[in-house]
Each structure stands twice: as structure tokens, then as C-alpha cells.
N, C-alpha and C positions, 0 to 999 in steps of 0.2 A: 504493500500500500504506500502510495506517495505521501510523504509527511510534509511536503512543502506547503506553505500558505497559499491561499487563493486570493487573487485580486480581481474584482469585477470593474471593468471600465465602461462607463455609460456615456454615450455621445450620439447625437442623431446624424453626424457627418461621418460617412464610412472612411473617407480619406484621413480624417483626424484620428479615427480609431486605429487605422493601420500605422499611422505615424507614432502615436503614443504607445502602441504595443511594442514597437521597435525600441522606443526610449525606455520603457519599463523592463525590457529584456536585459538592460545594463545593470539592474539591481543586483548587488552582491549575493543576496540570499536566493536568487533564481526562483522566484515564486511562479506559480501557475497563473497565467493571465487569460481571463475570459472577457468577452465583449458583448455589449447589448446596445441596440440602436434606438430603444424606446424604454420609457419608464415601466410599462406593463411587462415587457420582456425581462427587464432587470429584476423586478419583484418576483417573477416566476422562477428565475434562476436562483435567487436568494432562498426561496422556499425549498428548492430541490436539493441544494448542496450547501455545506458550510463555507463561508468566506471570512477572511480576516479583514479585508479592506474594500471599501467601495469608493471609487473615484467618479464623481458625478458632474457632468456639465450642467450649468444652470439654465441656459436659454435653449429650450426645446419645445416643439409643438405638442399640442394635446396635453400631456402631463409634463410640466416643467420640472427642473431639478429641485426646486424648493418643495414641491409637492412630494416628490420621491423621497427626499430627505426627511420630511415630516412623517411619512408612513414608516420609513426605515427606523427612525428613532423609537417609534412605539412598538414595532414588531420585532426588531433585532437590536435591542439596546446595547449589546456587547460589540456590535459591528463598528469598526472604526471607519470614519468617513472623511472624505476630502471633497470640497466644493471647488470646481475648476471652471474658470470663466475668462472670456476675453473682453468682457464689459466692465469698464472701470466705474463702478456704481457703489457708493457707500451704503445705500439702502440694501442692495444685494448682500453686501458684506455683513451688515448688522443683522439682517434676517437669517442668514446662514448660521452665524454664530449663536443666535438666539435659539436655533433648532438643535444646537449641541454638536455641530461639526467639529472635528479635531483640527482641521486645517482649511483655511480659505486661501486659494492661490490663483493669481492671474496666470493664464497659460504662458509657459516659458517660451522665450524666443531665442535668447543667446545661449551659448555653450555654458557660460557661468550660471545662468538662471536654471538651466536644465540640471546641472550638477547639484545645485542647492536643492532643487525639487526632489531629486533622487535621494539625497541624504535625508530629507524629511520623511519621505515615504519609507525608507529602510528603517528609520526609527519607529515609525508607526507599526511596522510588521513585528518589531521586537517586543519582549515582555515589558510589563509596567515597571518591573524592578530596575530597569536600566537607569543610570544617572541622567539627570536632566529633566526637561519638562515635556509632558506628553505631546506628541506632534513634532517636537524638536529636541529629542533626547540628547543629541550630540551638541546642542547649543545651550549657551547660558542665557540668563535673563538679559545680560548686556546685549547679546545678539538679537533677542526678541525686541527689545526697546529700539535698537538701531534700525531693525526692519520696519517698525511702525513709523519712526521719525523720518527715515530716508524716503519712504513712500508718501510723505506729507499727509498722512491720514489723520483722522479725528476719531478717537476711540477712548474707552476706559478699559485698561487691563486689570483683570481681577486675578490675583495670584494666591494660591493656597499651598501651604507647606505644613502638613500635619494639622495641628490645631491652630496654626497661625494663618491669618488672611490679610492681604494688603491690596490696595488699589493704586493705580497710576493713571492720571488723567493726561491725555495727549490731545492737543488742539492744533490742527493744520501743521502737523509735524513738530510741534514744540511741546516740551514738558511744561505743564502748568501747575500740577499739584500731585501730592501723594499722601497716603495715610496707611499706617500699619499699627494696630493696637492703639497705644496712646501717643504714638509719634506722628508728626505732621511734616509736610513740605519736604525740604531737602533731607532732613534727618530720617524721615520715613523712607524716602526713596533709596538712600544709601543703605539702610537696614535691609530693605527688600532684596537688594542686589546681592546680599551675602547668602541668600538661600540657594542651595545647590540643586534641589529637585522638587518635584511636586506637580501641580497642574496649573494651567493658566487658561483663561478664556477672554475673548474680546467682546466687550459689551458695547451697545450703541453710545455715540458721543454724548457728552454733557456740556453743551455750549454755555450754560448758565453758571458753570463752576467758576468761582473766583480764582484768580491766579495768585499763587503764593510762592511759586518757583520762578525766578527770573534769570537764572543762569542758562546758557545754552546746554542742550543735551550732550553735546560733545565734551564740554568742560566737566559736567557732572559724571559722565561715564569714565572719563580719564581719571578723575579724582577717586571714584569708587575702585577702579582697578589698582590705582596706586596704593590705596589703603589696604586692599587685599594682599597685594604683593608684599607690602611692608609687614603685614601680620604673619606672612609665611617666611619672612626673613630673606627676601630676594634682594637684589643689588640696589644700591643707592639708598640704603637704610639711613634715616636721619641721624642715628647715633654714630654710625660709622662714616658718613659722608654728608654733613649738614649742608655744604655748598651745593651738592648735587640735588638734595631734597628741596632746597630753596628754589633752585632753577626749575625743577619739575613742577613745583607749585605755580610758578609764573607761566610756564609753558602750557599748563592745563587750561589757562584762561585765554589762550590764543584762539580766536574764532576759526572754526572749521577743522581743527586738528582732531584726529581720531585715534592715532597711536604714535608712539615714538620708540625707536630702537637705536641704541648707541653701541658702536663696536670699536674697541681699542685695537690699534695695530698690534699684531702678534698674539692676540688672545683668542682662544677658541670659544669662550662663552661671552654672551652679550654683557657689556658693562652696565647698561641700563635698558630696561624694557617696560613699557607701560601701555596698556590697552590691547595686549596681544595674548591670545590663549596659548599659542605655541611659538614663543620667541625664538627657540633654537632653530625651528624649521625656517622661519623668516630670516634669521641671521645667516643660515646656510645659503639661501637664495640671494640675499643681498651681497654676500662675499663673492659668490660665483658671478653675479652680474657686474659687480665693480671690477673684478679681475679681468673679465672679458672686455669691458669698455676701456680700461686702462691700457690693455694690450693693443686695442684698436687705436687709441690715441697715440701710442708710441710709434706704431707703423705709419700713421699718417702725419707724424711730427706735429701734432695738434697741441702739445703742451700738457701740463698736468690736469688731471680730472678735477672738475669743480662741482658740477651738478647735472643730474639726469632726472627728467620729469616724465612720468607715464600717466596718461589720462584714461580712465575706465568708466564704464556705465554705472558702477556702484561705489567706486572709491578711486581717488587719485593717489599715486605714490611718488615720492621724491627721494632720490639718493643724493647725498651731498657729503663733502669732506671738509673738515676744518680742525686745525690744532691737534693733529695726530689722532683724530676720531673720524670714523665714518658713521653717517646717520641714515636711517631709513624712516621716513615720515609718511603717515597715512593722512589723507586730506578728504574732506567731504566732496562727493562727486559733483555737486552743483557749482563748485568754484571754477572760474576760468583759469587758463594757463598762466597769464600774467599774475593773477592773485596767488596761485600756488607758489610761483617763484618768489614773490614778495614775502609771503608768510613763512616760507622756508628760511629765507635770510633772517627774518625776525626771530625764529626759533633758535637759529645758530647764535645770534647775538645774545639772546636771553641765556643760553647755556654757558656762554663765555663770561657773562656779566657777574 
């Protein structure tokens, strides 16, 4: 008997069914993938065989995706569900999460979006005991908040961790408030981000909520990761390097910065890393890239390496060197190239000051 999980993919477009079947075939757990082109057919298949996951298009004729999800939630409460749509509509999003879907996702188009989509699906196929948050088990709350803010959405994140419950209010991509137990605003937000696992759900936005958080989400996320790093005894601890800690505090206030990685020449480990889940992996990539471009510069007689900027759909990255240190900086994707260069120089100046 085949012990692999089953995925049911529901969409009224046969071409999209074929395309997404090929995409889902890349999942590491190699689940069995079945397709349905109508809500009635999907419900009949769910009655006939056990499935682990339903991926449901929202905009379909006769019985739309929201109707299917409503029936599924009542009849198959243990089935994990993903709402998939190409329509950017906050009402769709709010109604889908109100029905209890595990994940709401705009149909991926780029390779990076497809890879992230596959990671989320793989986590939903796994057991509840996996570390992280259901629907994004390999992701932290930092990632979840970044996804909400980068998409410029308006929502309320409700996070539960055992007996603890917290809420984070987001309006047009900006953090405006948070609460957890008796904590409020920034203090509550930073406390919530220390939770390592649990469940989260996205509730409809609350535009009447008064704003009590006025820092940018980038600054707060960087501060939270810095505090967690220091609690784990990572580099640039205030007691061992007060100057580095002071510089990091100022850098965290720079508009648009999402992470910072500093590499000292001749050292294998990062000298400082803030805002990264896997700094060693990023450090290896940065060293390899810097080595390649420095070698290219020597062949072209272009002089010493100064800065390299890469612009992407979800994040910009800058590589720069100064004072015996190499830096890898992550920047918000909405920034223009001149702004990335300007802010990179500002970060280097703050680090040296």
C-alpha cells in the first residue's frame, strides 16, 4: 500500500492543472497528486479517498472555491487547505481565512515564488509537531510578518503558542499595533516574535485600530533578531563589543534595511549577522560572489572592488567592502537602485562611526 500523502488540486482550467501538477511533482516528499476541474468532482473524490491537502482555486463557475472550502471545513475538518488565486482581492483573502484555510496564496509566477510555495506546501504535508507555524513550519514569525508587510496588505495576525495568544495589526503594509497578554505596542510585538511554534491565522483588517507603533517594520524586525541573537550569545554581544552593538542599534533605524552580514578578512565565521536565519549559508554565498567579482576586476584592470548591487522582486542585496570588512546588506524590494547605493554608504558610515 502506498503510504505517500495525497494532494487534490482543484482548478477549472485544464492547462493550469497540468502546469501545477508538474510544479507539485518537485515536492521532496513525492506525494500522490490528483486533479479535479469542478467543485462537485473534488467533493466526490474527497468522499472516496483520504487526502492530506486540498489546493483550491477560488474563481470558478457554478461552485466557486469559497463554497468548496466552506463545505470542506464542515465535512473534512482535518483536511489541510490552500486557497490559490490570481485575483488580488483583500475580500477574497479575508473570507478564505475566515473559513479556516491554512494558507492563502497568489498563484506563483517567478522561480523564487514557486520555490517558496513548494516549501509551504511541504510543511503542510508534515506532522503538526514540526517546529514553526502551521502552513509555514520552516518559517519564523519574522518571515510571516515580512510576507504580510512586503505585500502591502491590511490584516490582523492572530498568533497562538500554547496558552499564550497575541495579535499584530498591519495596515497597508505597516505595523500599527500589537498586544500579547498584558503587553502592548512594541513590547508586545517583540515578545510575540520570540515564540518559536504554534498556529497563526489572518483575520480581516481593522482600519479603526489606533496606531501605537510608529517605527518601520524593518527596524523592529532587525531589533527583534538582534535581541534574539544576543540572548543566544552570537557575535557583537554588547558586553564583548559595545562599539559594534552601538553601531547595530543605529543601523537598525536605517529605512529599508532588512538584514546585515559583516565578514572579516581571513575569518570563516561571520563577524556580525542580524536579520538572517542562516548567516553561515549567506556568508558562504557572499564570499564566493566577492571572490568571483574581485577576480573579474583584476582581469579587467578595473581597480579594487567597492560595491555590487543586485535588485530582486522580493529583496535587494548589496555587497560592499570597507576597512578590512566585507558587508552583505538586504534592502526592501521597493527601493530604487540609487537609494540602495545611498543607504548602503550610510550603513558603512554608521558602522565606522
